[in-house]
N, C-alpha and C positions, 0 to 999 in steps of 0.2 A: 504493500500500500504506500502511496506517496506520503511523505512526512508533511504534517500540517504547515510547517514553516515553508517547505517547498511550494505547497499549494498557495499560501499567502503571497509568496514571491511571484508566482505565476499570475495571480490576480492583479498585483500591482503592475506587472509588465503589461497585461492586457489593458489596464486602466490608462497607463501612459500612452499606449498605442491608440486607444479609442478617443482619448481626450474628454473634455467636459464642456462641450458647447451648450448643452442644455441638461438640466437635471432629469431624473427619472420621472418626476411628477409631470414636468412639461412634456417629456417624451410620451408618457401614457396618454396625456391629453391630445397630443398631435396624432397619435395612432388612432384614438377613438374618433377623431374628426375625419380621418382619411379612410377609415376602413369600410364604412357602408354596411356593417354587420348589425346595425340597430335600426329599427323602423323609424322613419322620420315623419310619418303621416299622422302621428298620434299626439294629442287627442284629435279624433275625427270631427268633433263638434264641442261646443262649450260644455265643460263638465260641471256637475253640481257638487262633486266631491273631489278633493285633492288627495285624499288618503283614505285608507280602510283600516279599521281595527276589527278583527274577526275573533270573537269570543267562542271558540269551538269547544263544545261540551262533549268530550269523548266518552263513549259508552252508551249513549242514547238516553236522554232524559225522558221520563214518562210524561207525555203531553196530557194524559188523563188526570194526573195528580198536580199539574202546574197551571195549565192554561185552557185546555179544551174541556170545559165543564159540560157534563152530561147528567142532568138532574134525574132523568128517568131510570138511571141505573140503580139508584138507591132501592127501588122496589123490585129489582131483579137480582138481588144478592144471591149468589150461588146457583142461579138458574143457568141452564145449559145455553150456551151461545147458539142461536139458530143456524142451521146449516145454510139457510138462505142468505145469511150475512157473510159467512165464511166463503161461500161459493167455491169450495174446493181449492182455495188458494194455498200456495206453498207454505209449509211450516218448517221450522228448524228441526234438527235432529233432537233437540232437547225437549220438545213437546209433541212431536209427531206421533209418538207412541202413547200419549195420554189417552185414557179411556173416556175422559170427560173434559169439557172446556167450560168450567164454571165462570160466570161473570163476576168480576171483582170491582165493585164501585170504589172510587177513591174514598178514603176515610177522612179526607181533609175538607174543610168548609171552603166554599167559594163565595166571593162577593164582587159586585161591580165597583169600579173605582174610576175617579176622575170624571171630567166632562164627557169623555168618550164612552164611559160605562163598560169598559173592558172587564171581562171576568178574569180574576187572578186568585190563585189558591192562597190559603193562610200561610203556606210555606214561604211565601215571597212578599213579606210586608213592605220591604224597601222598593222592590220592583213595582209594587202596586202604587207607590207614591209618584212614579214617573211614567205611568201608562200613557199619559197624553203626549208624550214624546215618542211613543213606540208605534210601529206598524206591525201588527201580528199577521203572519201567514200561517193559517191553520190547515192548509191543504198541501203541504210539502210532501213529496213522495220520492222514492228512490228505486233503483233496479236491484240493489244488493240486499241480501238478507243476513249476512254475517259481517262482523265488525271490520276486519281488515279490508276486504274488498269495498265495503261501504264507505269507510273513511277515505280510502284511496280514491274512490269514485268522486266523493264530494270535493276533495282537494285537487284532483288532477283531471277529472272528466272521464276517467277510465278505471275499470275495476282491477286491471292488471297493472303491476308496478312498472315504472319506466317512463311515464309521461311527466312533463313539467307541472309543478304545482301552480295554483292560481296566483300565489305571491310572486313566483318566478315569471309568470306571464306578464303581470303588472310591471315588474321591474324591467323586463325586456321592452315593453311597450312605452313606458313613460320615463324610465330612468329614475335618478334620485334628485331630490332638491337640496341635499346636504352632502358636500364632498367629504365630510368627515365621518359620515355614517353610512351603512349599507342602505339600499332602497328597501330591503326586505329583512325583517327581524322576527325571530321566533322566541317565545317564552313558554315554558312548560311548568305546570304545577300538578301536584298529586292531591286528589281529593280525599276527604276523610270518610267518605261513604264506603267505597270498595277499594281498599289500599292495594289489592292484588289485581286490579283491573287490567284490561287489555294494554299491551305495550304500544308505544308510539315509535315509529322508525324514522330515521333522518330523511329517508326518501320522500316522506310526506311533505317536506319543504324543499325538496331537491329541484334541480333545474332540468332533469331528464335529458332530452337531446338538445336543449338550448345551451349556449355557452355557460360554463360553470360559474361565471361571475354573477349570474342572476339567481343563484340558489340562496335560500334563506340562511342568515347567520343566527345560530342559536346562542342566546345568552344563558350562561350558567348562574345558578343561585349560590354556589359555594366556590370559594377561591376566586381566581381571576374570572371576570364575566365572560371573556373570550380567551381561549387558550393561545399561548405563544405570543401574546401582545407585548409582554414585558421584555426588555432587553436582558440577556443573560448577564450574570455577574461579570464585571470587567469590561463590558461593552457599553460605550457611551452612545448618546443619541447622535452625535456627529459621526461616530464610527459606523453606526447602523445606516445613517443616511448615505455615507460613501459606498457601503456595500450594495445598498439598493440601487444607487446610480449605476454601478458597474453591472449588476444583474440585469437591470433594465436594458442596457446597451447590448449585452450578450444575448438576451432573449429577443431583442429586436433583430439582431443578425440572424438568429435562428428562424424567426418568423419570415424573414425575407427568403430564406432557403426553402422552407417547407410550406409556407402559406397556411399553417395550422392556426385557426382562430383561438385555440386554447393557449397559445403562446401570449396573445394579447391579454387573455383572461389572467394569466399568471402575473404579467406586469401590473395589471390593475389591482389584483388582489394583494400583492406586496405593498403597493402604494396605499391601498385602503387600510391595511393593517398598520402601517406607519402612522397614518392620520388618526386612526382609532386609538392609538396610544394616548393621545391627548383628549379625545372627545368622550371615550367610553367611561373612564373613571369619574369624570364630572357628571355624566349622564346618570350613572347608576348609584350615585351618592344621594340617597333619599334624605339624609340628615338635614339638608337645607330646606326641606319642606316645613311649612309652619304647622303649629299645633292644630289649627282649624282644618287643615287638609287631612291630617291623621284622624281627627274626630269624624270627618266625613267618610273616609274609607274604612275606618275601624282599626283597632290595635293590630290586627293581623298584618296590616300594611307595613308595619315595622319589621316584620320577619321576612327576610329574603326567600324567594321561591314560593310564597303563598300566592293564591289567586289575587288577593287584595294588593299585595306588593307589585304583582305583575300588571294589574290594572293601572296603578299609579305610574309605574314605569312606562306603560303604553301611552298615557297622557303626555309624559315627558318626551317620548319618541315622536308623538304627533306634533308637539310644539316645535321640534327640531327638523321637521320636514321628511320624516321617514314615510315612504309611500304605503307600505303594507306591513302591519303589525299583526302577527298571528299568535294568539294565546290558545294553548291547549290545556284544558283542565280535565284530568282523568278521574274515574271513579263512579260513573253514572250507570254502570251495568248491573241493574237490580233484578236479577232472576229470582232471588229469594230475599226475605227480610227487607222488602222494599221500604216500609215506613222508617225503620231505623237508619237505613243507609241514605235514603233520599233527604232525610232531615239534616244529616251531616253535610251532604252536598250543597244544600240550600244555605246552610250557615256559612259555608265556604264562599259562596258566590253572590248571594242576593244583595248584600249591602254594598259590596265593592262594585258590582256591575251597575247598580243604580247611581253610586257615587261617581263613577266614570262619566256617565251621562251628565250629571249635574255639574261636575267639574269642567267638562268641555263646554257646556253651555255658558257658564259664568266667565270663562276665559275667551269667549267668542270663537270657539273652534268647532262647535257642534254642527253649524250650518254647512261646513265644508269637510266634515269628517263623517264617513259612513261607518256605522257600527252594525255588525251582524252577530246574532246569538243563535246557536242551534247545534244539534248533533248530527250523527250519521243516519239515524232513522228513529222511529218511535217505539212504543211498547204496546203489547197486546192488552185488550180489555179483559181477556180471560186470564185466569190465574195459572201460573206455573208453580207446581208443588202444592203444598197444603194451604188451604184457604180458611182464615178465621176473620172475625170482625175487625181484628187489630193487626193482622199480619197476612201478607200475600206477596207474591212475586209476579213479574211480568216478563214475557219473552220478547224477542226482537219483532218489530213490526214495520216493514218497509212501506206498507200501503198508505200510511198518512202519519205526519208528525207536525210539530209546530216550531217555527223559527220566528224571531222578531228582528226588525231592522229599525234603525234610528238615524236621524241627521242626514247630511249629504244628499239632499234632494228627495228624500222619501217623505211621503205624506204621514204626518204624525196623527196619532189618535184614531187610527182606522184598523179594521180587521178584514182580511182578505181570505176568501176560501171558507169552505164548510165541510164538515164530516157528518156521517149519519149519526143516528141517536145512540149508537154503540161506540162511536169514535173508532170505527174499524175501516170504513171506506170513504174516500172523497166523493162528495155529491155535488160540489160546486167549485169552479175555478181551480182546477189542479195546477200545482206548480212543481215541475220536475227539477231535479238537481241542475240540469243544463240551463233551465229557465232562470233559476236563482243566480247561477254564475254569469249568465248573459246580462242580467240586471245589474249585478255588481260592477261589471265592466262598463255598462252603459252610464252609470253614475259617474264614472271616472272619465267619461268622454270617449270611450272606446267602443266601436262597433265590433262586437264579438266575431262577426263573420270576416272581418278584415285583419284581425290580429292573428297572423299565421306565421308558420316557420316551415321551410322546405326541408324534409328529412326523408331519406330513402325513397326519393322520387315522388313524394306526396306532400301537399301543403296541409300541415296539421294545425289545429286550433284547440283551445281549451274545451269548447263545446262540441267538438267533433263535427258531425253534420246535423246537429240538433240545436235546440235552444231558441226560445222566444223571450224577448224582454217583457217583463210583467209591468206594463205601463200603468195599470190600475193602481199600483202602489207608489207611483211617482207623482211629484208635484206637477 
């Protein structure tokens, strides 16, 4: 192996040969302007949102216990779900062998709230306080029935792994508004409901076949927020700057030889990491927030890695121009012991989610920030496992579930779509996953049919060959 000193000498020789007409940052900027590997036509029209905060509830929240109130179910406790309602639809392997499908009404009280009169469960008192800011979509539906393909589908538009995530598509289409931070940031929290819930894989915020510079950057809750940002011991900032300059020049020579766009991505990622050394520590230092802010979000916001802390961090990212902030909160997979588990999940998320809306509103950011709340599918009206008046479980249900939107050009205080009296089938205004994603892009000024990338001889897009903008939910 070459001796490190020999390698260092070779590096200095190459540096002397290449010279220093421009720094790596300037070089990366010049490469970006000359490449033509980023779309220049976006936004296609005036956007109503400049950024998105996606509060993804991994594991599938029970719409029947949170938002989709079905009062008639109270009189049908333990009654067999009619076959005419099920209509022979696909079941998971966890309940397909059940001899009975007893109706499990929610044990929680529902009330109307706000001027909109939206129904909200007693599990969500803080969300109930901001319902007039929300647009409920109670007719969401998906094609997948198991967690991983369903989450992959909601995030990438395909059930099989390998496609770019929605955040990567947005970063590709619109770029970043802050040179010191990525366009796409991911935050993950573990819920207290089901601590052994489904895992989340990095590919869910990956760039797929898009250049890797568009993938999401995951912030960690322990140690350094982003790995490898700090200089190693004995390496100064000036020394790192010199090494990056040399690497950029060498990578540019390589790019000229091969034409590989990933070489450009490497140059930019080195530069982004260098700039993040200054921006990320300041960003993630929540100690500068005042007492009123922590009172709004709750004491959990003081604990790194909680949903509350991530919501507060999402607001700080929005203030700094990050295009797409993706929060994943695990723990919503309530097959059994639903009341105990869902109460924990709601304690995790209710106050902080409502606080984020209030905080964005008072800072003048809600009107151009689109918030999305929802999971990968819903839960069944029939019970999985043992049914009692105080305990029950619910299986996966792709036929219908509830999401809500807020800010960013969405109509506040409205409910779109409707399910049947059992909360089992959509009976009015269905909204498919592709429709939801098309609508998110539309709020950002992007025509989802025009945001494409040529890969393996085909022009791909987030919504594949599907998707219609749900104009009824827009201002």
